[in-house]
N, C-alpha and C positions, 0 to 999 in steps of 0.2 A: 409458617416456613415452607409452604409448597409454591406460595405465591412470590415469594422474596426469592424462590431456586428458579420459578420461572420467570419474573424479571431478569434475575443475574445470568441466566441463558441468553435470555436474546441480548442484552448489552454483549456479551462476549462474542456474540454473531457480527454485530457491527464493528467494535473495534480492528478486524482488520480489515473491513471495508474502509473506516477514516484512514486506518495507516498507506493504505494501497490507491486511493482515488487519487492523491495529487500525482504520484508515478503513472498512472492511465491518464492523467490528463495531460501530461509532459509529452506522453509517449505519442497522444494523438496530434499534440499541436506538430511535434517534431514530425509525424508523418505529412501533415497536410503540407509543412514548408518542402520538404522533399519534393511531393509533387508537380510544380511548376519548375523547377531543376530539372527533373528527368524529363518532363515533356520537353523543357528548351535543349538538352540533349540530344533527343532523337530528332525534334527540327532540323530541316538540314540546312546546313550555313548559307546565306546571300552574300555574297561577292561584298555590298556594301558591309557585311559586319565586319571586313577588314580593313577597312579606311581607317587611315591613318589621319585623325584630325585635331589640328594643333597647326602651328606656324610651318609653312611650307619650306620643306629642304632646301637649303641657299636661299632664304629671303633674303634680299637685303644685300649679297653677296655682289661683286662688280663683274665677277668672272662666270657669273649666269644669266642664261635668259630666262626672264621670267613672262609668264603670262596670267591675264584674267579672264577669262572665258576665251574671246576667240581676239584679245588684242594684246601687242605685243607692249610689255610693259619698260622695256628700255630697248634701246638700239644696239645693233650689231655691225659690225662692218668685215665683211669678207674678205679671204685675205688673198683670193684668187691665184692662189702658188701654182694650179697647173697650167697657168698661161705660157709656162716654160716648157712644154712640150713642142718638139719640134715641128714644123707645119704641115708635116706630112707623116706624121701620127694622128692616129685618134684612139679616143676610149670607147666600148660599147659596153653598156649595162646585160647581162645575160639572165633570164628567169625562168623557172618550171613554173608553169601555173596552168591549172585546169580549172575548168567548173561543170560539176555533176549535173548533168542534166533534169535529173530527180528536183535538184533545188531550185530548177527556173519554174516547175512549179507549185510552190509553195505559196501558200494563202498571206499576202502582206498583212494582213489582219491580226495575223499570231503573235503569240509574246514574244517571240526571235526577233525582235524591229528593235535597231538601236538610231538614236535620235543625235543629228547633229546640226544643233542649231536649231531652225526652223524644219528642218529637211529631215524625213525618215527614211530608212534602208532597211529592206525586206533582207535575207540572208545572201541571197544571188545579187542583190545592187550592193549588199554590203562589201561582198567580194569583189567586185568590177569596181567597187571607189577606190579600197584599198590598192587595187592594180593601177588604177588610173592617176592615183595621189602619188603613189611612186614614180608615173610616166613624169607628172610635173616637176616633180623634186629635180629631176633629170633634166628637165627642160630649162629649169632656172637655175642649178646651179652648175650645170654644165652644158651649154645650150648647143656646142659644136658636136656632142655625143648623142647616139642611139641606144633604142632599147630592144633588145631579142627578147623576143618571148616566144620559149619552147613549149611544145602542148601536144595534148592527145589528137589526134586527126578526127576524134570521135566529137571533142568539144566544139558545142555551140555557142561561140562568143567572138566579136569582131570589137577589132579596135581601131578607131579610124582617127590616127596621127601620124602628123608626119615624119615624126624623131621616133615611130616605132614599127615594128616588124613581127609576122607571127610565124611560124618558124614548125610546121607540124611532124613531130618524131615517133615513131611506131614504139609502142610499149606497154606495160602494164600500168595504168596513173590511179588504181584503187587507191583508197586511204589507207589501209594497211602496207601498201609499196612504194607509198611516192616517196619516202626519201629516196632507197633502194633507185627507183623508177629516174630519181632527179641524176644522179651520180651517173647512170645509163644514157641518160641523152646529153649529159654536159661532155661524156668521149665520144659521142656520135657526132656531136654538133663539132667539136675540135678536128674529129677525123675528116667533115668535110672543108674545115677552115685550113686544114694543112696543106691538101691539094690543092686551094685558090692561093693562099699566102705563095708559095713556089710561085707562081708566075707575078707577082707582086715585091719585086724585091726592093724596090725604092721607097716603098709605103709599108706602115706597118698599123694595124689593128691591135691593139691592145684591149682583154675581155676581163671585164669583174663580175663573174657570179656571185649572183646574190638572192636571199630570200628577196619576195614581193611586196612584204612590209616595212622593208627598208627606208628611211627617209635619208636620202641625199644630202646633206646639209653646207656641203664646199666642194669644191673640186678637187677630187683626190688622183686626179690624172700625175701631178707632180711626181709620185711614188715612183714615177717609170725614169723618172730622171734623176731623182734623189735617191734611189739604191739601184743603178746600174747591171749588179749585176745577178738578180735572181730573175726564174722562170716562173716559179709559182709565189706566191704573197696569202698566207694566211693571218689569223687575228687567233689570238691566246689571251686567256685571262687567268687568274690564282686559282684556279678551279681544280683540286686533284683527280676527281671522278671524269669529267669533262674541260679539259684544258682549252680544247679548240673551241670556235664556234665555225659551223659550217656553213654560214650565212653571209658569210668573205670570202670570195676564193679570187685571187687576181692571176691573171696570166698574161707573159710578155707575149706579144705578138709577132715574133719572130718563128720562122719554121723552128729553130732548133727550143725557144721556149714554148710552143704547142706541144711540139712532140714528145718532148718533155713531161710536161703538164699533163698529157696523156697517158700515160706510160705511170705516173704518180697515182692519177684519179684511176687506174686498172687495177693498181695493187690495193686501194681503199675499195674497192668494188668485193674484188676476190675476198678479201677479212672481212667485208661486212656478211657477204654470201653463206662464207664458213665458219663466222663465229658468233655476228648478233642479229640474225633472222629471228630470234626470241626476243629480242630487245624491243622496248617501245617504241612503235612505227616512229618518231621524232626524233630519237636517239640513236638508233642504230647507226648512221654514216657517222657522228659524233666521235662514237665508242670505236667504229673504225680507223676513224681519221688518228686519233688520239694512238690507237695502238698501233698505227704505222710508222708514227714519227717517234715514240719512245721505243722503238726497236730498233730504230738506227741512229736515233739522237737518245740515248740513257741520261746525258747531263740535261736535256731539255728542260726537266721538273723545275730545276734550279732557277733557268733562267724565266719562266714563266712567275717565277714572283718577283721578279724585278721592273716589271712592266717597263723593259727597254726592248726596242727593235735588237733582231739580232739574226744571222742567218745562219744555216744550217745545210748539208748535203746528204741526200735521200736518193739513192741510185742514181748518181750523174746530175740528178737535178739541184739544183742550188733554190732551196726554197727561205724565203723571208717570213720572218715572224712580226707581226705587228701588234700593238697592244690593243686590246677590245676598247680600252679605256676612250681611243681617240677613233679608231675605226671602224667598230661594232659594238657601238656605248648602248648599254638598256639602261632606262632609267631603275637605280637600284630600289625605290619607291614601287617600281611594279607600272609597267603601262598605264593602266588603270586611272594611278593615282600621280600623274607629271605635274613636279613642282618644277621646272626649272632644268635648264640644258646648260652645262659647262660652253664655254665659247670656241674650245679647242678640239670639241668633237665632230667630225667629217662622216660620220656615219653613226644613224640611230636605228636602234633597233624595237621596233615599238611593237613587234609581239602579236600581229593581226590584230591589233585595237584601232579600229576605223573611226574611232570618236577622236581620240588622240593625235593620230596619222594626219586626218585631218584640218585639224586644230592647229597641230604645229608646222604644217604648210601654211597656215592662212596667217598666223602672228609671225613665222618665219619671213613671209615677203613684205608683210606690213612695217616689220620690225626695221626692213629696208628704206621706206620709203625714205 
């Protein structure tokens, strides 16, 4: 009896173990499977992780310029509509650009190097390559136009190009206040040009204020003839929070146009300084621009959804609104995933992507051979 009772007690001890053993094994496997998932979520995402693999957007469509590497896959035919400008009128592209001297000392062997074909660019070289490619686009698309570079007098760079000039303007060009300074530099530039244009009543120099990573892929001088009533031109998109893109601001080069454009930008600057100083350093000017437009043109939100050019008046200035889809297009796939450009685009914003900007310039040039 004692032996039987001892055997029974040992058997009862193993019963719970047998019942719970599969459960313990399942939990162990579940924990093991969850470890790589946790590690993958903690691992910082790489830009390549967000690439959309598969057929390129617009592939095979006749109205998109396609490229493979640095080769244009189809021909494009430029309209040259800007040649309707009067012979006494010119267009200058104005951009704010600065290079931080500390970046010149970066070691080119660091990991922040971008490769375009067989050429490698350091951070400082990449910045200059973007600027030079922007100038190249202007020179090819609008040969009679010039480029004016507004910069910090302390910046140490030079541009040896026949169609480009560097104009130093005092100010705070630090990264955190660059967009605020850009508006100030625009205003200072227009003040000097207003005095000069009073002495040149027989000829006009129109101005297009742009980002330096813009690709000018067609002659846009025609807007000054096609829309003869505007003083300032902006580009819009169907975006509730940021409907206006500050990367394209055209100013008619008449004394009246320059004066009213300066007053318009001054209001934008005042709103920026009073309402959006805490905004992200790349968004403050666009938020201020949208606030000024919406406060004067409450109907503009409905207009922005139609993708059609329209005029509005703000404090006596006639403002032309042009769709970003044509005059300030950004690849919907992202600049790093350029899959083709609609053929009616005249300005393209590559958002500082050096490789895509240089590649687009190369294929655009070859596409017209």
